[in-house]
ROSE-4610 file (N, C-alpha, C; in Angstrom, 1 decimal, always signed):
// ROSE-4610
residu = [M/M/M/P/P/P/Y/Y/Y/N/N/N/E/E/E/K/K/K/F/F/F/R/R/R/K/K/K/Q/Q/Q/V/V/V/L/L/L/E/E/E/S/S/S/I/I/I/F/F/F/N/N/N/L/L/L/Q/Q/Q/G/G/G/D/D/D/G/G/G/L/L/L/L/L/L/Y/Y/Y/N/N/N/R/R/R/S/S/S/R/R/R/Y/Y/Y/T/T/T/L/L/L/D/D/D/Q/Q/Q/L/L/L/L/L/L/G/G/G/S/S/S/Y/Y/Y/I/I/I/A/A/A/K/K/K/M/M/M/N/N/N/E/E/E/K/K/K/H/H/H/T/T/T/S/S/S/L/L/L/G/G/G/T/T/T/N/N/N/I/I/I/L/L/L/E/E/E/K/K/K/M/M/M/N/N/N/N/N/N/Y/Y/Y/I/I/I/I/I/I/H/H/H/I/I/I/F/F/F/T/T/T/N/N/N/V/V/V/S/S/S/N/N/N/D/D/D/T/T/T/P/P/P/Y/Y/Y/E/E/E/V/V/V/L/L/L/D/D/D/F/F/F/I/I/I/N/N/N/T/T/T/V/V/V/I/I/I/K/K/K/W/W/W/Y/Y/Y/F/F/F/R/R/R/G/G/G/L/L/L/I/I/I/K/K/K/R/R/R/R/R/R/D/D/D/P/P/P/I/I/I/T/T/T/L/L/L/A/A/A/V/V/V/I/I/I/P/P/P/I/I/I/E/E/E/L/L/L/P/P/P/D/D/D/Y/Y/Y/T/T/T/I/I/I/P/P/P/E/E/E/I/I/I/K/K/K/E/E/E/L/L/L/Y/Y/Y/E/E/E/S/S/S/M/M/M/P/P/P/K/K/K]
num = [1/1/1/2/2/2/3/3/3/4/4/4/5/5/5/6/6/6/7/7/7/8/8/8/9/9/9/10/10/10/11/11/11/12/12/12/13/13/13/14/14/14/15/15/15/16/16/16/17/17/17/18/18/18/19/19/19/20/20/20/21/21/21/22/22/22/23/23/23/24/24/24/25/25/25/26/26/26/27/27/27/28/28/28/29/29/29/30/30/30/31/31/31/32/32/32/33/33/33/34/34/34/35/35/35/36/36/36/37/37/37/38/38/38/39/39/39/40/40/40/41/41/41/42/42/42/43/43/43/44/44/44/45/45/45/46/46/46/47/47/47/48/48/48/49/49/49/50/50/50/51/51/51/52/52/52/53/53/53/54/54/54/55/55/55/56/56/56/57/57/57/58/58/58/59/59/59/60/60/60/61/61/61/62/62/62/63/63/63/64/64/64/65/65/65/66/66/66/67/67/67/68/68/68/69/69/69/70/70/70/71/71/71/72/72/72/73/73/73/74/74/74/75/75/75/76/76/76/77/77/77/78/78/78/79/79/79/80/80/80/81/81/81/82/82/82/83/83/83/84/84/84/85/85/85/86/86/86/87/87/87/88/88/88/89/89/89/90/90/90/91/91/91/92/92/92/93/93/93/94/94/94/95/95/95/96/96/96/97/97/97/98/98/98/99/99/99/100/100/100/101/101/101/102/102/102/103/103/103/104/104/104/105/105/105/106/106/106/107/107/107/108/108/108/109/109/109/110/110/110/111/111/111/112/112/112/113/113/113/114/114/114/115/115/115/116/116/116/117/117/117/118/118/118/119/119/119/120/120/120/121/121/121/122/122/122/123/123/123/124/124/124/125/125/125]
x = [+0.9/+0.0/+0.9/+0.7/+1.6/+1.3/+2.3/+2.3/+1.1/+0.7/-0.4/-1.7/-1.9/-3.1/-3.1/-2.0/-1.9/-2.3/-1.7/-2.0/-3.5/-4.1/-5.5/-6.4/-6.0/-6.8/-6.7/-5.5/-5.3/-6.2/-6.1/-6.8/-8.3/-8.8/-10.2/-10.7/-9.9/-10.3/-10.4/-9.4/-9.4/-10.7/-10.9/-12.1/-13.4/-13.5/-14.8/-15.0/-13.9/-14.0/-14.4/-13.8/-14.2/-15.6/-16.1/-17.5/-18.5/-18.0/-18.9/-18.8/-18.2/-18.1/-16.9/-16.1/-14.9/-13.7/-12.5/-11.3/-10.9/-10.5/-10.1/-8.6/-8.4/-7.0/-6.9/-6.0/-5.8/-7.1/-7.8/-9.0/-10.2/-10.1/-11.2/-11.5/-12.8/-13.2/-13.3/-12.8/-12.8/-13.5/-14.4/-15.3/-14.9/-15.5/-15.2/-15.7/-16.8/-17.3/-16.3/-15.7/-14.7/-13.5/-13.0/-11.9/-12.2/-13.3/-13.7/-13.9/-14.5/-14.7/-13.4/-12.5/-11.2/-10.4/-10.4/-9.6/-10.2/-11.5/-12.2/-12.1/-12.2/-12.0/-10.6/-9.6/-8.2/-8.0/-8.6/-8.5/-9.2/-10.3/-11.1/-10.3/-9.7/-8.9/-7.6/-7.0/-5.9/-6.2/-7.4/-7.8/-8.9/-9.0/-10.1/-10.2/-9.1/-9.1/-9.8/-10.1/-10.6/-12.1/-12.8/-14.2/-15.1/-16.3/-17.2/-17.5/-17.7/-18.1/-17.1/-15.8/-14.7/-14.5/-14.6/-14.4/-15.6/-16.8/-17.9/-17.8/-17.3/-17.0/-15.9/-14.9/-13.8/-14.3/-15.1/-15.7/-16.5/-17.3/-18.1/-17.2/-16.1/-15.2/-14.6/-14.2/-13.5/-14.5/-15.7/-16.8/-17.1/-17.2/-17.6/-16.4/-15.2/-14.1/-14.1/-14.3/-14.3/-15.5/-16.6/-17.9/-18.2/-17.4/-17.7/-16.5/-15.8/-14.7/-15.2/-14.5/-14.9/-13.6/-13.8/-12.6/-12.1/-12.9/-12.5/-11.9/-11.7/-11.1/-9.7/-9.3/-7.9/-6.9/-5.7/-4.6/-4.3/-4.3/-4.0/-5.1/-6.3/-7.3/-7.1/-6.8/-6.5/-5.3/-4.3/-3.1/-3.5/-4.4/-4.9/-5.6/-6.5/-7.3/-6.3/-5.4/-4.4/-3.6/-3.2/-2.4/-3.3/-4.5/-5.4/-5.6/-5.8/-6.0/-4.8/-3.6/-2.4/-2.2/-2.5/-2.4/-3.4/-4.6/-5.5/-5.1/-4.6/-4.2/-2.9/-2.0/-0.8/-1.1/-2.2/-2.6/-3.2/-3.6/-4.1/-3.1/-1.8/-0.7/-0.1/-0.1/+0.4/+1.9/+2.6/+4.1/+4.4/+5.4/+5.8/+7.3/+7.6/+9.0/+9.7/+10.9/+11.6/+12.0/+12.2/+12.7/+11.5/+10.6/+9.5/+8.2/+8.2/+7.0/+5.8/+5.9/+4.8/+4.4/+3.1/+2.6/+3.0/+3.6/+4.1/+2.9/+2.4/+1.3/+1.7/+0.8/+1.0/+0.6/+1.5/+1.1/+0.1/-0.8/-1.8/-1.1/-1.7/-1.2/-1.1/-0.1/+0.2/-0.6/-1.9/-2.8/-3.5/-3.4/-4.1/-5.5/-6.3/-7.7/-7.9/-7.1/-7.2/-6.9/-5.9/-5.5/-6.7/-7.3/-8.5/-9.6/-9.8/-10.9/-10.5/-9.3/-8.9/-9.1/-8.8/-9.1/-10.5/-11.3/-12.8/-13.3/-12.8/-13.2/-12.7/-11.7/-11.2/-11.9/-12.8/-13.6/-14.5/-14.7/-15.7/-17.1/-17.9/-19.2/-20.3]
y = [-1.2/+0.0/+1.2/+2.1/+3.4/+4.2/+5.0/+5.8/+6.7/+7.4/+8.3/+7.5/+6.3/+5.6/+5.1/+4.7/+4.3/+5.4/+6.6/+7.8/+8.1/+8.1/+8.4/+7.5/+6.2/+5.2/+5.4/+5.8/+6.0/+7.2/+8.3/+9.5/+9.3/+8.7/+8.4/+7.5/+6.5/+5.6/+6.4/+7.3/+8.1/+9.0/+9.7/+10.6/+9.9/+8.7/+8.0/+7.4/+7.0/+6.6/+7.7/+8.9/+10.1/+10.4/+10.3/+10.6/+9.6/+8.4/+7.3/+7.3/+6.2/+6.0/+6.8/+7.4/+8.1/+7.2/+7.8/+7.1/+6.9/+5.7/+5.3/+5.7/+6.5/+7.0/+7.0/+6.3/+6.3/+5.9/+4.9/+4.4/+5.4/+6.4/+7.3/+7.4/+7.7/+7.9/+9.4/+9.8/+11.1/+11.2/+12.2/+12.3/+13.5/+13.5/+14.6/+15.9/+15.9/+17.1/+17.7/+16.8/+17.3/+17.9/+17.2/+17.7/+19.0/+19.1/+20.4/+21.5/+21.2/+22.2/+22.8/+21.9/+22.3/+23.1/+22.6/+23.3/+24.7/+24.7/+26.0/+27.0/+26.5/+27.4/+28.0/+27.2/+27.8/+28.7/+28.4/+29.3/+30.6/+30.6/+31.8/+32.6/+31.9/+32.6/+33.3/+32.6/+33.2/+34.3/+34.3/+35.3/+36.2/+36.5/+37.3/+38.7/+39.2/+40.6/+40.7/+39.6/+39.6/+39.8/+39.7/+40.0/+38.7/+38.8/+37.6/+37.1/+37.9/+37.4/+36.5/+37.0/+36.2/+34.9/+35.0/+33.8/+32.8/+33.3/+32.4/+31.7/+32.4/+31.8/+30.7/+31.0/+30.1/+28.8/+29.0/+27.9/+27.0/+27.6/+26.9/+26.1/+26.7/+26.1/+24.8/+25.0/+23.9/+22.7/+23.0/+22.0/+21.3/+22.1/+21.5/+20.5/+20.9/+20.1/+18.8/+18.8/+17.6/+16.7/+17.3/+16.5/+16.0/+16.5/+16.1/+15.3/+14.6/+13.9/+12.6/+12.4/+11.2/+10.6/+9.6/+9.0/+10.0/+11.0/+12.0/+13.2/+13.3/+14.4/+14.6/+15.8/+16.1/+15.8/+15.5/+15.1/+16.3/+17.5/+18.7/+18.8/+18.5/+18.5/+17.4/+16.2/+15.1/+15.4/+16.1/+16.5/+17.5/+18.4/+19.4/+18.6/+17.7/+16.9/+16.1/+15.5/+14.7/+15.5/+16.7/+17.6/+18.0/+18.3/+18.8/+17.6/+16.4/+15.2/+15.0/+15.1/+14.9/+16.0/+17.2/+18.3/+18.1/+17.6/+17.4/+16.3/+15.2/+14.1/+14.4/+15.2/+15.6/+16.5/+17.3/+18.2/+17.5/+16.3/+15.5/+15.1/+15.0/+14.7/+15.9/+16.0/+17.2/+17.1/+17.9/+17.9/+19.1/+18.8/+19.8/+20.2/+21.5/+22.0/+21.3/+20.7/+20.0/+20.9/+22.1/+23.0/+23.6/+24.3/+25.0/+24.1/+23.0/+22.1/+22.7/+23.8/+24.4/+23.6/+23.6/+22.8/+23.5/+22.8/+23.4/+23.3/+24.4/+24.4/+23.8/+23.2/+22.7/+23.7/+24.2/+25.2/+24.7/+25.6/+25.2/+24.9/+24.0/+23.8/+25.1/+25.3/+26.5/+26.7/+26.9/+27.1/+28.5/+29.3/+30.6/+30.4/+31.5/+31.4/+31.4/+32.1/+32.0/+30.6/+29.9/+28.5/+27.6/+27.8/+27.0/+27.2/+28.4/+28.7/+28.0/+28.0/+27.4/+25.9/+25.3/+23.8/+23.6/+24.4/+24.3/+24.3/+25.3/+25.4/+24.2/+23.5/+22.4/+21.1/+21.1/+19.9/+19.6/+18.3/+17.9/+18.4/+18.9/+19.4/+18.3]
z = [+0.0/+0.0/+0.0/-1.0/-1.0/+0.2/+0.5/+1.8/+1.8/+0.7/+0.7/+1.0/+0.5/+0.7/+2.2/+2.7/+4.1/+5.0/+4.7/+5.5/+5.4/+4.2/+4.0/+4.8/+4.7/+5.5/+7.0/+7.5/+8.9/+9.4/+8.6/+9.0/+8.9/+7.9/+7.7/+8.9/+9.2/+10.3/+11.6/+11.9/+13.1/+13.2/+12.1/+12.1/+12.2/+11.5/+11.6/+13.0/+13.7/+15.1/+16.0/+15.8/+16.6/+16.4/+15.1/+14.8/+15.5/+15.6/+16.2/+17.7/+18.2/+19.6/+20.3/+19.5/+20.0/+20.0/+20.2/+20.3/+21.7/+22.0/+23.3/+23.6/+24.6/+24.9/+26.5/+27.0/+28.5/+29.2/+28.8/+29.3/+29.3/+28.5/+28.3/+26.8/+26.5/+25.1/+24.8/+23.7/+23.3/+21.9/+21.8/+20.6/+19.8/+18.6/+17.7/+18.3/+19.0/+19.6/+20.6/+21.4/+22.4/+21.7/+20.6/+19.9/+19.2/+18.5/+17.9/+18.9/+20.0/+21.0/+21.5/+21.8/+22.3/+21.2/+20.0/+18.9/+18.6/+18.5/+18.2/+19.3/+20.5/+21.7/+21.7/+21.4/+21.4/+20.2/+19.0/+17.9/+18.1/+18.8/+19.1/+20.1/+21.0/+22.1/+21.4/+20.4/+19.8/+18.9/+18.3/+17.3/+17.7/+19.0/+19.5/+18.9/+18.5/+17.9/+16.5/+15.9/+14.5/+14.5/+15.6/+15.6/+15.4/+15.8/+15.9/+14.5/+13.5/+12.2/+11.6/+11.6/+11.1/+11.9/+13.2/+14.0/+13.8/+13.6/+13.3/+12.0/+11.0/+9.7/+9.8/+10.5/+10.7/+11.4/+12.5/+13.2/+12.2/+11.4/+10.4/+9.4/+9.0/+8.1/+8.7/+10.0/+10.7/+10.9/+11.3/+11.6/+10.3/+9.2/+7.9/+7.4/+7.6/+7.2/+8.0/+9.3/+10.1/+9.9/+9.6/+9.5/+8.1/+7.1/+5.7/+5.1/+5.8/+5.3/+4.6/+3.4/+2.7/+2.0/+1.2/+0.5/-0.6/-1.0/-2.0/-1.4/-0.1/+0.6/+0.1/-0.3/-0.7/+0.4/+0.0/+0.9/+1.9/+1.4/+2.2/+3.4/+3.1/+4.1/+5.1/+4.7/+5.6/+6.4/+5.9/+6.7/+7.8/+7.5/+8.5/+9.6/+9.2/+10.2/+11.1/+10.5/+11.2/+12.2/+11.7/+12.6/+13.8/+13.6/+14.7/+15.7/+15.1/+16.0/+16.9/+16.2/+17.0/+18.1/+17.7/+18.7/+19.9/+19.6/+20.7/+21.6/+21.1/+22.0/+22.7/+22.1/+22.8/+23.9/+23.7/+24.8/+26.0/+25.8/+27.0/+28.0/+27.5/+28.3/+29.0/+30.2/+30.9/+31.0/+30.1/+30.2/+31.1/+31.9/+32.9/+32.7/+33.0/+33.0/+34.1/+33.9/+34.9/+36.1/+35.9/+37.0/+37.7/+37.0/+37.7/+37.9/+37.2/+37.2/+36.6/+35.9/+35.3/+34.1/+33.8/+32.6/+31.4/+30.4/+29.2/+28.2/+27.7/+26.8/+25.4/+24.7/+23.4/+22.4/+21.5/+20.5/+19.6/+19.2/+18.1/+16.8/+16.0/+14.7/+13.9/+13.1/+12.4/+11.2/+11.3/+10.2/+10.3/+9.3/+9.4/+8.9/+9.2/+8.9/+7.3/+6.5/+5.1/+4.6/+5.2/+4.9/+5.2/+6.3/+6.7/+5.7/+5.3/+4.3/+3.0/+2.6/+1.3/+1.4/+2.6/+2.8/+2.7/+3.3/+3.2/+1.8/+1.0/-0.4/-1.3/-0.9/-1.7/-1.4/-0.4/+0.0/-1.2/-1.5/-2.5/-2.0/-2.9/-2.6/-2.8]
């Protein structure tokens, strides 16, 4: 199986599991709603200065991308989805600074709002 097909299959399986019963991680189930809620909240927090209309559109783009995944979804969109899933599950592990013991925050995936809009527009209709 070529790398791209293996990657596609892995991401589709992860997203379909999140949409269904959720993914099991550390004896807990995590659903797509939890993942989207966390990612959208962090994106809204990061971009509060942009105003509610832009943030609302961004939220709709993100939700549309995650809820309309199919076998025809472009590779770039699958890469975005995979990056967000990895970010979410990395954030569940509390990493601490060895000296201060402060929790080290996990940076958001480096996607801009125009890039997210472009991914949204590339989705099959």
